[in-house]
N, CA, C and O atoms as CSV, one atom per row, in Angstrom:
chain,resi,resn,atom,element,x,y,z
A,1,MET,N,N,-18.970,0.151,6.964
A,1,MET,CA,C,-17.970,-1.064,5.382
A,1,MET,C,C,-17.131,-2.113,6.317
A,1,MET,O,O,-16.033,-2.033,6.867
A,2,GLU,N,N,-17.841,-2.835,6.271
A,2,GLU,CA,C,-16.355,-4.218,6.952
A,2,GLU,C,C,-15.530,-4.299,6.675
A,2,GLU,O,O,-15.315,-3.957,5.512
A,3,SER,N,N,-14.341,-4.833,7.536
A,3,SER,CA,C,-12.821,-4.930,7.069
A,3,SER,C,C,-13.341,-5.744,5.667
A,3,SER,O,O,-13.088,-5.436,4.502
A,4,GLY,N,N,-14.139,-6.865,6.161
A,4,GLY,CA,C,-13.828,-8.162,4.985
A,4,GLY,C,C,-13.922,-7.692,3.678
A,4,GLY,O,O,-13.499,-8.334,2.717
A,5,GLN,N,N,-14.475,-6.563,3.594
A,5,GLN,CA,C,-15.901,-5.592,2.326
A,5,GLN,C,C,-14.863,-5.308,2.292
A,5,GLN,O,O,-14.096,-6.022,1.645
A,6,LEU,N,N,-14.444,-4.321,2.866
A,6,LEU,CA,C,-13.025,-3.317,2.393
A,6,LEU,C,C,-11.986,-3.767,1.654
A,6,LEU,O,O,-11.700,-3.143,0.632
A,7,SER,N,N,-11.028,-5.239,2.126
A,7,SER,CA,C,-10.320,-5.986,1.450
A,7,SER,C,C,-10.516,-6.667,0.175
A,7,SER,O,O,-9.789,-6.945,-0.779
A,8,SER,N,N,-12.058,-6.889,0.557
A,8,SER,CA,C,-12.156,-7.602,-0.899
A,8,SER,C,C,-12.401,-6.868,-1.829
A,8,SER,O,O,-12.425,-7.413,-2.933
A,9,ASN,N,N,-12.707,-5.187,-1.756
A,9,ASN,CA,C,-13.035,-4.284,-2.682
A,9,ASN,C,C,-11.924,-3.851,-3.502
A,9,ASN,O,O,-11.943,-3.482,-4.676
A,10,LEU,N,N,-10.310,-4.021,-2.166
A,10,LEU,CA,C,-9.454,-3.156,-2.384
A,10,LEU,C,C,-8.297,-4.434,-3.254
A,10,LEU,O,O,-7.212,-4.156,-3.766
A,11,LEU,N,N,-8.978,-5.879,-3.195
A,11,LEU,CA,C,-7.971,-6.886,-4.293
A,11,LEU,C,C,-8.822,-7.096,-5.794
A,11,LEU,O,O,-8.514,-7.830,-6.733
A,12,LYS,N,N,-9.813,-6.322,-5.675
A,12,LYS,CA,C,-10.587,-6.430,-6.458
A,12,LYS,C,C,-10.491,-5.453,-7.444
A,12,LYS,O,O,-10.917,-5.520,-8.597
A,13,TRP,N,N,-9.514,-3.953,-6.553
A,13,TRP,CA,C,-9.341,-2.674,-7.766
A,13,TRP,C,C,-7.651,-3.594,-8.093
A,13,TRP,O,O,-7.428,-4.018,-9.227
A,14,LEU,N,N,-7.200,-3.678,-7.597
A,14,LEU,CA,C,-5.532,-4.007,-7.375
A,14,LEU,C,C,-5.437,-4.852,-8.276
A,14,LEU,O,O,-4.345,-4.703,-8.825
A,15,GLU,N,N,-6.263,-6.023,-8.914
A,15,GLU,CA,C,-6.658,-7.061,-9.722
A,15,GLU,C,C,-6.285,-6.305,-11.398
A,15,GLU,O,O,-5.642,-6.650,-12.390
A,16,THR,N,N,-6.940,-5.360,-11.071
A,16,THR,CA,C,-6.869,-4.507,-12.011
A,16,THR,C,C,-5.783,-3.682,-12.731
A,16,THR,O,O,-5.989,-2.822,-13.587
A,17,PHE,N,N,-4.080,-4.260,-12.034
A,17,PHE,CA,C,-3.474,-3.480,-12.132
A,17,PHE,C,C,-2.282,-4.641,-12.502
A,17,PHE,O,O,-2.181,-5.645,-11.798
A,18,HIS,N,N,-1.636,-4.474,-13.348
A,18,HIS,CA,C,-0.255,-5.728,-13.641
A,18,HIS,C,C,0.314,-6.427,-12.342
A,18,HIS,O,O,0.520,-7.617,-12.102
A,19,ALA,N,N,0.475,-5.430,-11.683
A,19,ALA,CA,C,1.057,-5.939,-10.185
A,19,ALA,C,C,0.607,-6.439,-9.628
A,19,ALA,O,O,0.989,-7.250,-8.784
A,20,GLY,N,N,-1.158,-5.842,-10.171
A,20,GLY,CA,C,-1.639,-6.805,-8.573
A,20,GLY,C,C,-2.564,-7.697,-8.747
A,20,GLY,O,O,-3.589,-7.813,-8.075
A,21,LYS,N,N,-2.158,-8.480,-9.837
A,21,LYS,CA,C,-3.068,-9.528,-10.912
A,21,LYS,C,C,-2.641,-10.990,-9.766
A,21,LYS,O,O,-3.617,-11.696,-10.018
A,22,ASN,N,N,-2.239,-11.383,-9.264
A,22,ASN,CA,C,-1.635,-12.010,-8.282
A,22,ASN,C,C,-1.919,-11.732,-6.678
A,22,ASN,O,O,-1.422,-12.482,-5.838
A,23,ALA,N,N,-2.847,-10.477,-6.256
A,23,ALA,CA,C,-3.374,-10.475,-5.168
A,23,ALA,C,C,-4.786,-10.906,-5.076
A,23,ALA,O,O,-5.721,-10.214,-5.478
A,24,THR,N,N,-4.965,-12.584,-4.295
A,24,THR,CA,C,-5.716,-12.657,-4.550
A,24,THR,C,C,-6.590,-12.834,-3.129
A,24,THR,O,O,-7.766,-13.002,-2.805
A,25,LYS,N,N,-5.370,-12.701,-2.528
A,25,LYS,CA,C,-6.266,-12.836,-0.384
A,25,LYS,C,C,-5.125,-11.535,0.330
A,25,LYS,O,O,-4.131,-10.859,0.063
A,26,PRO,N,N,-6.097,-11.804,1.358
A,26,PRO,CA,C,-5.462,-10.394,2.197
A,26,PRO,C,C,-4.226,-10.570,2.988
A,26,PRO,O,O,-3.856,-9.816,3.888
A,27,GLU,N,N,-3.522,-11.803,2.506
A,27,GLU,CA,C,-2.655,-12.302,2.892
A,27,GLU,C,C,-1.400,-11.954,2.143
A,27,GLU,O,O,-0.278,-11.826,2.633
A,28,ASP,N,N,-1.843,-11.782,0.548
A,28,ASP,CA,C,-1.007,-11.491,0.043
A,28,ASP,C,C,-0.497,-9.708,-0.473
A,28,ASP,O,O,0.392,-9.388,-1.261
A,29,ILE,N,N,-1.270,-8.980,0.172
A,29,ILE,CA,C,-0.854,-7.734,0.517
A,29,ILE,C,C,-0.776,-7.426,1.301
A,29,ILE,O,O,-0.989,-6.218,1.200
A,30,SER,N,N,-0.518,-7.737,2.575
A,30,SER,CA,C,-0.062,-7.563,4.018
A,30,SER,C,C,1.240,-7.460,4.540
A,30,SER,O,O,1.334,-7.359,5.763
A,31,ASP,N,N,2.240,-7.466,3.873
A,31,ASP,CA,C,3.596,-6.903,3.146
A,31,ASP,C,C,3.638,-5.334,2.605
A,31,ASP,O,O,4.615,-4.586,2.571
A,32,GLY,N,N,2.399,-5.095,2.231
A,32,GLY,CA,C,2.912,-3.986,1.051
A,32,GLY,C,C,3.514,-3.618,-0.031
A,32,GLY,O,O,3.678,-2.435,-0.330
A,33,VAL,N,N,4.055,-4.976,-0.994
A,33,VAL,CA,C,4.543,-4.837,-1.826
A,33,VAL,C,C,4.097,-3.866,-3.187
A,33,VAL,O,O,4.360,-2.869,-3.859
A,34,ILE,N,N,2.973,-5.330,-2.943
A,34,ILE,CA,C,1.677,-5.092,-4.144
A,34,ILE,C,C,1.728,-4.026,-4.141
A,34,ILE,O,O,2.253,-3.499,-5.121
A,35,ILE,N,N,1.251,-3.232,-3.129
A,35,ILE,CA,C,0.134,-2.112,-3.290
A,35,ILE,C,C,1.270,-1.267,-3.581
A,35,ILE,O,O,0.929,-0.415,-4.401
A,36,ALA,N,N,2.660,-1.141,-3.192
A,36,ALA,CA,C,3.540,0.018,-3.739
A,36,ALA,C,C,3.728,-0.241,-5.368
A,36,ALA,O,O,3.521,0.426,-6.381
A,37,THR,N,N,4.158,-1.378,-5.117
A,37,THR,CA,C,4.342,-1.853,-7.056
A,37,THR,C,C,3.089,-1.195,-7.857
A,37,THR,O,O,3.373,-0.434,-8.782
A,38,VAL,N,N,1.911,-1.407,-7.601
A,38,VAL,CA,C,0.659,-0.289,-8.189
A,38,VAL,C,C,0.539,0.857,-8.272
A,38,VAL,O,O,0.060,1.526,-9.187
A,39,LEU,N,N,1.158,1.287,-6.895
A,39,LEU,CA,C,1.386,2.608,-6.747
A,39,LEU,C,C,2.298,3.796,-7.728
A,39,LEU,O,O,2.200,4.987,-8.025
A,40,HIS,N,N,3.187,2.683,-7.989
A,40,HIS,CA,C,4.947,2.948,-9.203
A,40,HIS,C,C,3.660,2.703,-10.374
A,40,HIS,O,O,3.406,3.832,-10.795
A,41,GLU,N,N,3.257,2.254,-10.681
A,41,GLU,CA,C,2.692,1.787,-11.743
A,41,GLU,C,C,1.404,2.764,-12.027
A,41,GLU,O,O,1.041,2.944,-13.189
A,42,ILE,N,N,0.790,3.330,-11.032
A,42,ILE,CA,C,-0.011,4.423,-11.259
A,42,ILE,C,C,0.590,5.750,-12.078
A,42,ILE,O,O,0.385,6.283,-13.169
A,43,GLU,N,N,1.622,6.017,-10.693
A,43,GLU,CA,C,2.717,7.884,-11.261
A,43,GLU,C,C,3.628,6.977,-11.033
A,43,GLU,O,O,3.587,6.350,-9.974
A,44,PRO,N,N,4.436,6.778,-11.802
A,44,PRO,CA,C,5.626,6.438,-12.051
A,44,PRO,C,C,6.384,7.622,-11.459
A,44,PRO,O,O,7.396,7.255,-10.861
A,45,LEU,N,N,6.152,9.122,-11.457
A,45,LEU,CA,C,6.801,9.912,-11.222
A,45,LEU,C,C,7.213,10.038,-10.118
A,45,LEU,O,O,8.383,10.308,-9.843
A,46,TRP,N,N,6.030,9.807,-9.077
A,46,TRP,CA,C,6.126,10.412,-7.761
A,46,TRP,C,C,6.214,9.188,-7.106
A,46,TRP,O,O,6.768,9.486,-6.048
A,47,PHE,N,N,5.942,7.650,-7.091
A,47,PHE,CA,C,6.191,6.343,-6.474
A,47,PHE,C,C,7.717,5.970,-7.687
A,47,PHE,O,O,7.816,4.979,-8.412
A,48,ASP,N,N,8.385,6.733,-7.600
A,48,ASP,CA,C,9.245,6.312,-8.988
A,48,ASP,C,C,10.351,5.279,-7.998
A,48,ASP,O,O,10.079,5.059,-6.818
A,49,ASP,N,N,11.700,4.659,-8.713
A,49,ASP,CA,C,12.386,3.609,-8.135
A,49,ASP,C,C,13.258,3.894,-7.464
A,49,ASP,O,O,14.144,3.045,-7.362
A,50,ALA,N,N,13.433,5.294,-6.646
A,50,ALA,CA,C,14.239,5.475,-5.501
A,50,ALA,C,C,12.983,4.822,-4.001
A,50,ALA,O,O,13.006,4.166,-2.959
A,51,TRP,N,N,12.137,5.517,-4.807
A,51,TRP,CA,C,11.079,5.120,-3.111
A,51,TRP,C,C,10.459,3.662,-3.625
A,51,TRP,O,O,9.617,3.209,-2.849
A,52,LEU,N,N,10.672,3.032,-4.541
A,52,LEU,CA,C,10.170,2.095,-4.457
A,52,LEU,C,C,11.285,1.111,-4.064
A,52,LEU,O,O,11.044,-0.035,-3.685
A,53,GLY,N,N,12.452,1.600,-4.170
A,53,GLY,CA,C,13.865,0.546,-3.677
A,53,GLY,C,C,13.523,0.642,-2.279
A,53,GLY,O,O,14.118,-0.195,-1.599
A,54,LYS,N,N,12.555,1.596,-1.481
A,54,LYS,CA,C,12.755,1.394,0.005
A,54,LYS,C,C,12.068,-0.087,0.331
A,54,LYS,O,O,12.490,-0.958,1.093
A,55,ILE,N,N,11.063,-0.086,-0.364
A,55,ILE,CA,C,10.192,-1.503,0.525
A,55,ILE,C,C,10.843,-2.803,0.150
A,55,ILE,O,O,11.253,-3.283,-0.908
A,56,LYS,N,N,10.791,-3.202,1.408
A,56,LYS,CA,C,11.464,-4.534,1.511
A,56,LYS,C,C,10.390,-5.322,0.651
A,56,LYS,O,O,9.188,-5.422,0.895
A,57,THR,N,N,11.104,-5.861,-0.419
A,57,THR,CA,C,10.363,-7.018,-0.633
A,57,THR,C,C,10.692,-8.987,-0.260
A,57,THR,O,O,10.100,-9.939,-0.768
A,58,ASP,N,N,11.476,-9.004,0.459
A,58,ASP,CA,C,11.552,-10.118,1.510
A,58,ASP,C,C,11.079,-10.009,2.924
A,58,ASP,O,O,11.632,-10.377,3.961
A,59,ALA,N,N,9.819,-9.362,2.712
A,59,ALA,CA,C,9.448,-9.640,4.464
A,59,ALA,C,C,9.351,-10.284,4.780
A,59,ALA,O,O,10.063,-10.519,5.756
A,60,GLY,N,N,8.125,-11.577,4.229
A,60,GLY,CA,C,7.826,-12.812,4.501
A,60,GLY,C,C,7.589,-12.712,5.355
A,60,GLY,O,O,7.081,-11.592,5.399
A,61,GLY,N,N,7.547,-13.377,6.853
A,61,GLY,CA,C,6.630,-13.465,7.514
A,61,GLY,C,C,7.399,-12.669,8.990
A,61,GLY,O,O,7.155,-12.905,10.173
A,62,ASN,N,N,8.529,-11.527,8.308
A,62,ASN,CA,C,8.595,-10.204,9.582
A,62,ASN,C,C,7.435,-9.481,9.546
A,62,ASN,O,O,6.903,-9.044,8.526
A,63,TRP,N,N,6.909,-9.316,11.077
A,63,TRP,CA,C,6.207,-8.522,11.576
A,63,TRP,C,C,6.814,-6.952,11.378
A,63,TRP,O,O,6.158,-6.080,10.810
A,64,ARG,N,N,7.886,-6.774,11.819
A,64,ARG,CA,C,8.577,-5.379,11.468
A,64,ARG,C,C,8.651,-4.912,10.268
A,64,ARG,O,O,8.201,-3.835,9.877
A,65,LEU,N,N,9.263,-5.771,9.615
A,65,LEU,CA,C,9.436,-5.226,7.685
A,65,LEU,C,C,8.377,-4.584,7.588
A,65,LEU,O,O,8.324,-3.411,7.955
A,66,LYS,N,N,6.760,-5.577,6.799
A,66,LYS,CA,C,5.953,-5.540,6.951
A,66,LYS,C,C,5.417,-4.065,7.245
A,66,LYS,O,O,4.993,-3.424,6.283
A,67,VAL,N,N,5.408,-3.443,8.614
A,67,VAL,CA,C,4.480,-2.534,9.261
A,67,VAL,C,C,5.294,-1.335,8.441
A,67,VAL,O,O,4.720,-0.454,7.801
A,68,SER,N,N,7.108,-1.499,8.615
A,68,SER,CA,C,7.398,-0.898,8.170
A,68,SER,C,C,7.292,-0.570,6.400
A,68,SER,O,O,7.496,0.562,5.962
A,69,ASN,N,N,7.032,-1.449,5.731
A,69,ASN,CA,C,6.248,-1.056,4.490
A,69,ASN,C,C,5.565,-0.722,4.465
A,69,ASN,O,O,5.426,0.069,3.531
A,70,LEU,N,N,4.510,-0.885,5.300
A,70,LEU,CA,C,3.009,-0.625,5.225
A,70,LEU,C,C,2.884,1.208,5.545
A,70,LEU,O,O,2.099,2.026,5.067
A,71,LYS,N,N,4.190,1.412,6.703
A,71,LYS,CA,C,4.144,2.604,6.781
A,71,LYS,C,C,4.537,3.420,6.262
A,71,LYS,O,O,4.165,4.534,6.631
A,72,LYS,N,N,5.535,3.310,5.085
A,72,LYS,CA,C,6.111,4.561,4.051
A,72,LYS,C,C,4.771,3.944,3.025
A,72,LYS,O,O,4.220,4.993,2.693
A,73,VAL,N,N,4.168,3.062,2.521
A,73,VAL,CA,C,3.162,3.454,1.786
A,73,VAL,C,C,2.391,4.060,2.063
A,73,VAL,O,O,1.971,4.782,1.159
A,74,THR,N,N,1.584,4.203,3.667
A,74,THR,CA,C,0.438,5.411,3.818
A,74,THR,C,C,1.589,6.316,3.783
A,74,THR,O,O,1.406,7.306,3.075
A,75,GLN,N,N,2.366,6.261,4.180
A,75,GLN,CA,C,3.127,8.057,3.714
A,75,GLN,C,C,3.454,8.785,2.799
A,75,GLN,O,O,3.519,10.013,2.745
A,76,GLY,N,N,3.715,7.832,1.888
A,76,GLY,CA,C,4.065,8.089,0.381
A,76,GLY,C,C,2.057,8.591,-0.013
A,76,GLY,O,O,1.673,9.662,-0.483
A,77,ILE,N,N,1.393,7.673,0.295
A,77,ILE,CA,C,-0.046,7.998,-0.185
A,77,ILE,C,C,-0.340,9.515,-0.145
A,77,ILE,O,O,-0.511,10.319,-1.061
A,78,ASN,N,N,-0.347,9.691,1.500
A,78,ASN,CA,C,-0.465,11.203,2.099
A,78,ASN,C,C,0.545,11.760,1.568
A,78,ASN,O,O,0.134,11.442,0.452
A,79,ASP,N,N,1.597,12.360,1.312
A,79,ASP,CA,C,2.550,13.054,0.869
A,79,ASP,C,C,1.688,13.467,-0.738
A,79,ASP,O,O,1.433,14.593,-1.165
A,80,TYR,N,N,1.440,12.365,-1.262
A,80,TYR,CA,C,1.151,12.034,-2.878
A,80,TYR,C,C,-0.110,13.141,-2.822
A,80,TYR,O,O,-0.266,14.110,-3.565
A,81,LEU,N,N,-0.790,12.785,-1.934
A,81,LEU,CA,C,-2.208,13.433,-1.780
A,81,LEU,C,C,-2.604,15.167,-1.806
A,81,LEU,O,O,-3.410,15.908,-2.369
A,82,ALA,N,N,-1.453,15.262,-0.790
A,82,ALA,CA,C,-0.803,16.943,-0.202
A,82,ALA,C,C,-0.394,17.611,-0.930
A,82,ALA,O,O,-0.846,18.749,-1.054
A,83,ASP,N,N,0.666,17.123,-1.717
A,83,ASP,CA,C,1.619,17.268,-2.681
A,83,ASP,C,C,1.091,17.618,-4.137
A,83,ASP,O,O,1.270,18.693,-4.709
A,84,SER,N,N,0.708,16.998,-4.415
A,84,SER,CA,C,0.272,16.518,-5.791
A,84,SER,C,C,-1.035,17.205,-6.293
A,84,SER,O,O,-1.210,17.916,-7.283
A,85,LEU,N,N,-1.881,16.801,-5.355
A,85,LEU,CA,C,-3.609,16.886,-5.590
A,85,LEU,C,C,-4.037,18.305,-4.672
A,85,LEU,O,O,-4.925,19.148,-4.798
A,86,GLU,N,N,-3.276,18.163,-4.005
A,86,GLU,CA,C,-2.942,19.759,-2.365
A,86,GLU,C,C,-4.753,19.214,-1.545
A,86,GLU,O,O,-5.661,20.033,-1.401
A,87,LEU,N,N,-4.877,17.644,-1.114
A,87,LEU,CA,C,-6.015,16.843,-0.385
A,87,LEU,C,C,-5.357,16.792,0.735
A,87,LEU,O,O,-4.270,16.215,0.683
A,88,ASN,N,N,-5.884,17.475,2.322
A,88,ASN,CA,C,-5.455,17.554,3.327
A,88,ASN,C,C,-6.324,16.089,3.726
A,88,ASN,O,O,-7.518,16.207,4.001
A,89,ILE,N,N,-5.805,14.976,3.743
A,89,ILE,CA,C,-6.576,14.089,4.606
A,89,ILE,C,C,-6.098,13.978,6.195
A,89,ILE,O,O,-6.508,13.201,7.057
A,90,ALA,N,N,-5.505,14.592,6.249
A,90,ALA,CA,C,-5.001,14.262,8.048
A,90,ALA,C,C,-5.954,14.648,9.153
A,90,ALA,O,O,-5.449,14.716,10.274
A,91,HIS,N,N,-7.505,14.966,9.016
A,91,HIS,CA,C,-8.357,14.423,9.615
A,91,HIS,C,C,-9.231,13.288,9.633
A,91,HIS,O,O,-10.144,13.122,10.441
A,92,LEU,N,N,-8.884,12.459,8.636
A,92,LEU,CA,C,-9.775,11.194,8.242
A,92,LEU,C,C,-8.629,10.081,8.959
A,92,LEU,O,O,-7.409,10.160,9.109
A,93,THR,N,N,-9.556,9.101,9.291
A,93,THR,CA,C,-8.676,8.042,10.265
A,93,THR,C,C,-8.182,7.137,9.324
A,93,THR,O,O,-8.757,6.459,8.472
A,94,GLN,N,N,-6.433,7.308,9.792
A,94,GLN,CA,C,-5.575,6.524,9.004
A,94,GLN,C,C,-5.593,5.092,9.180
A,94,GLN,O,O,-5.927,4.751,10.315
A,95,PRO,N,N,-5.331,4.176,8.389
A,95,PRO,CA,C,-4.952,2.561,8.163
A,95,PRO,C,C,-4.099,2.461,9.625
A,95,PRO,O,O,-3.143,3.165,9.947
A,96,ASP,N,N,-4.936,1.023,10.670
A,96,ASP,CA,C,-3.910,0.847,11.609
A,96,ASP,C,C,-2.848,-0.748,10.757
A,96,ASP,O,O,-3.228,-1.855,10.376
A,97,VAL,N,N,-1.443,-0.062,10.772
A,97,VAL,CA,C,-0.652,-0.573,9.894
A,97,VAL,C,C,-0.105,-1.536,10.507
A,97,VAL,O,O,0.376,-2.503,9.917
A,98,ASN,N,N,-0.110,-1.340,12.202
A,98,ASN,CA,C,-0.042,-2.848,12.927
A,98,ASN,C,C,-0.831,-3.803,12.551
A,98,ASN,O,O,-0.392,-4.808,11.993
A,99,LYS,N,N,-1.813,-3.659,12.748
A,99,LYS,CA,C,-3.200,-4.617,12.406
A,99,LYS,C,C,-2.856,-5.172,11.132
A,99,LYS,O,O,-2.599,-6.326,10.790
A,100,LEU,N,N,-2.916,-3.956,10.432
A,100,LEU,CA,C,-2.269,-5.025,8.228
A,100,LEU,C,C,-1.198,-5.728,8.531
A,100,LEU,O,O,-0.884,-6.702,7.848
A,101,GLY,N,N,-0.498,-5.342,9.581
A,101,GLY,CA,C,1.442,-6.318,9.272
A,101,GLY,C,C,0.401,-7.402,10.089
A,101,GLY,O,O,-0.051,-7.892,9.054
A,102,GLU,N,N,-0.168,-7.990,10.946
A,102,GLU,CA,C,-0.310,-8.590,11.780
A,102,GLU,C,C,-0.941,-9.736,10.752
A,102,GLU,O,O,-1.339,-10.812,11.197
């Protein structure tokens, strides 16, 4: 599946959540804020207020802050899958957060 199709599918899925309603193009999710907020909606006990507070909402065009947010989101998902669902996805290809942050 091409990356354009993947991002389109991700945007469609995010739109099904309150926090994702404004995600209409890949740039809207490139800082990780909307994805983190949707994770908080889905599982507020795991992705709690303390975790969400570590996501910088003012990344703007700052590439380093975007990448930092995306790393936190990716790690949070990996931890959740491993600890809560006992799924080990370490063998799967992980997203290139550096490219996503661009």
